[in-house]
C-alpha positions in Angstrom: 100.6 79.8 96.0 98.6 82.9 95.2 95.4 84.7 95.9 92.7 85.8 93.4 91.5 89.4 93.9 89.3 90.3 96.8 85.8 91.6 96.1 85.7 93.1 99.6 87.3 92.7 103.0 84.3 94.5 104.6 81.9 91.6 105.4 81.3 91.9 109.1 78.3 92.3 111.4 79.5 95.9 112.1 79.0 96.8 108.4 75.5 98.1 107.9 75.9 97.9 104.1 76.7 94.2 104.1 74.2 92.0 102.3 74.6 88.3 102.2 75.8 87.3 98.7 74.0 84.8 96.6 75.2 81.2 96.9 78.2 80.3 94.7 79.6 76.8 94.0 83.1 77.4 95.5 85.2 74.5 96.7 87.0 74.4 100.0 90.3 72.8 100.9 93.4 73.2 102.9 96.2 75.1 101.3 99.5 76.6 102.3 100.7 80.2 102.4 102.9 82.5 104.5 100.7 85.6 104.9 99.8 86.2 108.5 100.0 89.4 110.5 98.7 91.0 113.7 95.2 90.7 115.3 94.6 87.1 114.2 92.4 85.2 116.7 94.7 83.1 119.0 93.7 79.7 117.6 94.3 81.0 114.1 97.6 82.5 115.1 98.9 79.2 116.5 97.8 77.4 113.3 99.4 80.1 111.1 102.6 80.1 113.2 102.9 76.3 112.8 102.3 76.7 109.1 104.9 79.4 108.7 107.4 77.3 110.6 106.8 74.3 108.4 107.2 76.5 105.3 110.3 78.2 106.7 112.0 74.9 107.3 111.2 73.9 103.8 112.6 77.2 102.5 109.2 78.1 100.8 108.8 81.7 99.8 106.4 83.2 97.3 107.3 86.1 94.9 105.3 89.3 95.5 104.1 87.9 98.9 107.6 87.5 100.5 110.7 89.6 100.4 112.9 87.3 98.3 115.6 89.6 97.3 118.3 90.8 99.7 119.5 93.7 97.6 117.8 96.4 95.6 119.2 98.6 92.8 118.1 102.3 92.9 118.2 104.7 89.9 117.5 108.2 91.2 116.3 111.4 89.6 115.1 110.0 86.2 113.3 112.7 84.2 109.9 111.4 83.1 108.5 114.7 81.9 108.2 118.4 82.3 105.3 120.8 82.7 104.5 124.4 84.0 103.5 124.7 87.6 100.8 127.0 89.0 103.2 130.0 88.4 103.6 128.9 84.8 107.3 128.0 85.5 108.3 124.7 83.7 109.4 122.0 86.1 111.3 118.9 85.3 109.5 115.9 86.8 111.7 113.2 88.4 111.2 109.7 89.7 113.4 107.1 91.4 113.4 103.5 90.2 113.8 100.5 92.5 114.4 97.1 91.1 115.3 93.7 92.7 119.0 93.0 92.2 120.0 89.8 90.3 116.4 89.1 89.3 116.1 86.6 86.4 112.4 87.6 85.7 112.3 90.2 82.9 108.6 91.1 82.9 107.5 92.4 86.3 104.6 94.4 87.7 105.4 98.0 88.7 104.1 100.1 91.7 104.2 103.8 91.2 104.4 105.6 94.6 102.9 109.1 94.9 103.8 111.1 98.1 101.5 113.3 100.2 101.9 116.8 101.5 98.7 118.7 100.7 99.8 119.5 97.2 102.3 122.0 98.6 105.1 119.9 100.1 106.6 116.5 100.2 108.9 114.5 97.9 109.7 111.1 96.5 112.4 110.7 99.1 110.2 111.7 102.1 108.0 110.0 104.6 108.5 106.2 104.4 108.5 106.0 100.6 112.1 104.9 100.2 111.5 102.1 102.7 108.2 101.1 101.0 109.8 101.2 97.6 112.7 99.0 98.7 110.3 96.5 100.3 108.2 96.3 97.2 111.4 95.7 95.1 112.5 93.0 97.5 109.2 91.3 96.9 109.9 91.2 93.2 108.1 94.3 92.0 109.6 97.3 90.2 108.8 100.4 92.2 108.9 104.0 91.1 108.6 106.9 93.6 107.7 110.1 91.8 107.7 113.9 92.3 104.9 115.9 90.8 104.1 119.6 90.5 103.4 121.3 93.8 101.8 124.5 94.8 98.3 126.0 95.2 97.5 129.3 93.4 96.0 132.0 95.6 93.8 131.1 98.5 93.1 127.6 99.7 89.6 127.2 98.2 87.8 124.7 96.0 89.1 125.9 92.6 92.8 126.2 93.6 92.8 122.9 95.4 91.1 121.0 92.6 93.5 122.6 90.1 96.4 121.5 92.2 95.0 117.9 92.3 94.5 117.9 88.5 98.2 119.0 87.9 99.3 116.2 90.2 97.2 113.5 88.5 98.3 114.7 85.1 101.9 114.0 86.2 101.0 110.6 87.7 99.5 109.7 84.2 102.7 111.0 82.6 104.8 108.7 84.8 102.6 105.8 83.8 103.2 106.6 80.1 106.9 107.0 80.7 107.2 103.6 82.4 105.1 102.0 79.7 107.4 103.4 77.1 110.5 102.1 79.0 109.0 98.7 79.8 111.4 96.8 77.6 114.4 98.5 79.4 113.1 98.2 82.9 111.6 94.8 82.6 108.0 96.0 83.3 104.8 94.1 82.5 102.5 96.8 81.0 99.4 94.8 82.0 100.3 95.1 85.7 100.8 98.8 86.5 99.7 99.9 90.0 99.5 103.2 91.8 100.1 103.8 95.6 99.4 107.2 97.0 99.2 108.7 100.5 97.0 111.7 101.4 97.3 114.2 98.5 99.1 111.5 96.7 96.2 109.2 97.3 93.9 111.8 95.8 96.1 112.2 92.8 96.5 108.4 92.3 92.7 107.9 92.5 92.1 110.6 90.0 94.7 109.2 87.7 93.0 105.8 87.9 89.3 106.8 87.5 88.8 110.4 86.4 87.6 111.1 82.9 87.9 114.3 81.0 84.2 114.9 80.9 84.2 114.8 84.7 86.6 117.6 85.1 84.9 120.8 86.5 84.3 123.4 83.9 85.8 126.2 86.1 89.4 125.0 85.9 92.1 126.4 83.7 92.1 125.3 80.1 95.4 123.4 80.5 93.8 121.2 83.1 90.6 120.3 81.3 92.2 117.2 79.7 93.0 114.6 82.3 95.9 113.3 80.3 97.7 116.7 80.2 101.0 117.3 78.5 103.6 116.4 81.1 105.4 113.8 79.0 105.4 110.8 76.7 102.2 111.6 74.7 100.3 109.1 72.7 100.6 106.1 75.1 98.0 104.8 77.5 97.9 105.9 81.1 95.7 103.0 82.1 96.5 101.3 85.4 95.4 98.0 86.8 95.1 98.7 90.5 95.3 101.6 93.0 96.0 101.9 96.7 94.8 105.0 98.5 96.2 105.6 102.0 94.2 108.3 103.8 93.3 109.7 100.3 90.0 110.6 98.8 87.9 111.6 95.8 85.8 114.7 95.3 82.9 112.7 93.8 82.5 108.9 94.3 80.4 108.8 91.1 83.7 109.1 89.2 84.3 105.5 90.3 82.4 103.2 87.8 82.4 99.6 86.8 85.5 100.2 84.5 87.7 101.4 87.4 90.6 99.2 88.4 90.7 97.3 91.8 91.0 99.7 94.7 92.4 99.2 98.2 91.6 102.1 100.6 93.2 102.6 104.1 92.2 105.2 106.6 92.1 106.2 110.3 88.6 106.8 111.5 89.6 109.9 113.5 91.3 111.6 110.5 90.5 115.3 110.8 92.4 116.3 107.7 91.0 113.9 105.0 87.7 112.3 106.3 87.2 108.6 105.8 83.6 109.3 104.9 82.3 112.3 102.9 82.7 115.7 104.6 83.6 119.4 104.1 87.3 120.0 104.7 89.6 122.9 105.5 90.7 122.8 101.9 87.3 124.3 100.8 86.2 121.2 99.0 84.1 118.1 100.0 86.3 115.0 100.1 85.1 111.4 100.3 87.6 109.1 101.9 88.1 105.4 102.1 84.8 104.3 103.6 82.9 106.1 100.9 85.2 104.9 98.2 84.8 101.3 99.3 81.0 101.6 99.4 81.0 103.0 95.9 83.4 100.3 94.7 81.1 97.6 96.2 78.0 99.2 94.6 79.5 99.2 91.1 81.0 95.7 91.5 84.8 96.3 91.3 87.4 94.5 93.3 88.2 96.4 96.4 89.5 96.2 100.0 89.1 98.5 102.9 91.2 98.7 106.1 90.1 101.1 108.8 92.2 101.9 111.9 89.7 102.9 114.7 90.7 106.1 116.5 93.8 106.8 114.2 94.2 110.3 112.8 95.7 111.4 109.5 98.7 109.4 108.4 97.5 106.9 111.0 98.8 109.3 113.6 102.4 108.3 112.6 102.0 105.1 114.6 104.8 102.8 113.3 102.8 99.6 114.1 99.8 100.9 112.2 102.0 102.0 109.3 103.7 98.6 109.1 100.3 97.0 109.1 99.1 99.4 106.4 102.1 98.4 104.2 101.5 94.7 104.8 97.8 95.1 103.8 98.4 97.0 100.6 101.5 94.9 99.7 99.3 91.7 100.0 96.6 93.4 97.8 99.2 94.1 95.1 100.6 90.6 95.3 97.1 89.3 95.0 96.6 91.4 91.8 100.0 90.5 90.4 99.2 86.8 90.6 95.5 87.0 89.8 95.7 84.8 86.8 97.6 82.0 88.6 95.4 79.0 89.4 95.4 77.8 93.0 94.8 74.0 93.5 93.7 73.1 97.0 94.9 70.0 98.8 93.5 67.8 101.6 89.7 68.2 101.8 88.1 69.8 104.9 87.2 67.0 107.3 83.5 66.0 106.9 83.1 66.2 110.7 84.1 69.9 110.8 81.3 72.4 111.4 82.1 76.1 111.3 80.7 79.4 112.7 83.1 82.3 112.0 85.5 83.2 109.2 88.5 85.6 109.5 90.8 87.0 106.9 94.5 86.8 107.7 94.5 90.3 109.1 92.1 89.2 111.9 89.0 90.8 110.6 85.8 88.9 110.9 84.3 88.7 107.4 81.6 86.1 107.7 79.7 84.3 110.4 76.7 82.0 110.9 73.8 82.8 113.3 74.0 80.7 116.4 71.1 78.5 115.3 73.0 77.5 112.2 76.3 76.6 113.9 75.8 72.9 113.1 76.0 73.3 109.4 79.0 71.7 107.8 81.9 73.3 105.9 80.2 73.1 102.5 78.1 76.1 103.5 81.2 78.3 103.2 80.1 78.5 99.6 77.1 80.5 100.6 79.2 83.3 102.0 80.3 84.5 98.5 83.9 84.5 99.7 86.4 85.8 97.2 89.3 83.5 96.3 91.9 83.5 99.0 93.1 82.0 102.3 91.0 82.3 105.5 91.1 81.2 109.1 87.8 79.3 109.9 86.8 78.7 113.5 84.4 75.9 114.3 84.2 72.4 115.9 85.3 69.0 114.9 83.7 66.0 116.6 82.2 68.5 119.1 85.5 70.1 120.1 86.8 73.6 119.1 88.8 73.4 115.9 90.3 75.9 113.4 91.5 75.5 109.9 93.4 77.5 107.3 91.0 77.2 104.3 91.6 78.1 100.7 88.7 79.1 98.5 90.1 78.7 94.9 
């Protein structure tokens, strides 16, 4: 069972930019999956719990959505390139590779993890990246956690920060090229290469995914004017097929166009370091965070998802529950992308007597609703919500009594 990509998670009455999509001839039916987390409305939670119990008893698990593999093999400190830092001292660039042990699949998607640290600190072993990389590998992905060039030349101001971000994104691109070159050895599907970055790493990952050479500011050093750079494995493509930014940002949302890959953006609304909207920062540069990124993605029509944590600060204030929810959100997004070409066939039609009023995703966010005067409309009107393919919890009534369904839109 798999999901097709989300066009947006942000479809609620609290979203001032939401416009009701045009009608689309989607079908509706019951289907089975194991993806349920916190904040689901109580009736949905009970239904999802019963569903997961039934699936667990049947031993049903789904690659990329579930942690199928007990053990992970780690290959540390692989050299993927070399390049001069801001002091013009050449640095070897290292990454750690995580693969599921005893995996009989030889062509797998890869997630490249890019650490944060304000472009001055951090490493591939730090924060929660070893845990996240292992969890990705246990789901059946190949994961690669990378180091990149650190350091800001001179004062913390616009030019020095932008140059630091450009060095980092050049190295991210070099890691993509390296893994593409090693795909036959590592068992990587070069049509499913994804980036995951936090904070400064989110900035670098986004730039590596969307920035073009003609968009690089003309005031930067000559070595940074070409987005591809010369950090390693020249001649191969650095194209990626999805990017997750956790409390990251872009300097200009116009760099995101209709050719950008799917984007998932996650942020705390009280982040005083990297704003979730567009704002001046202590780094001397305007940064546009997750809310602005999602709005731009929506405007240009690319697949995207947005998760905001109300009141959370930078790095989600280090809250372990929030961080776990963040990982679940982005992991489901990547699983969704990894299986986007797999057809879902629904089973058991929605009962004709069922009428609906509210739709939630499996993270408990309200994404569609009917005005009260339309609550008597039957389930076929779900097609008018423009729901992207996936699994939803739908609240309504059946024969006049409260009722909820897990509904698949294939």
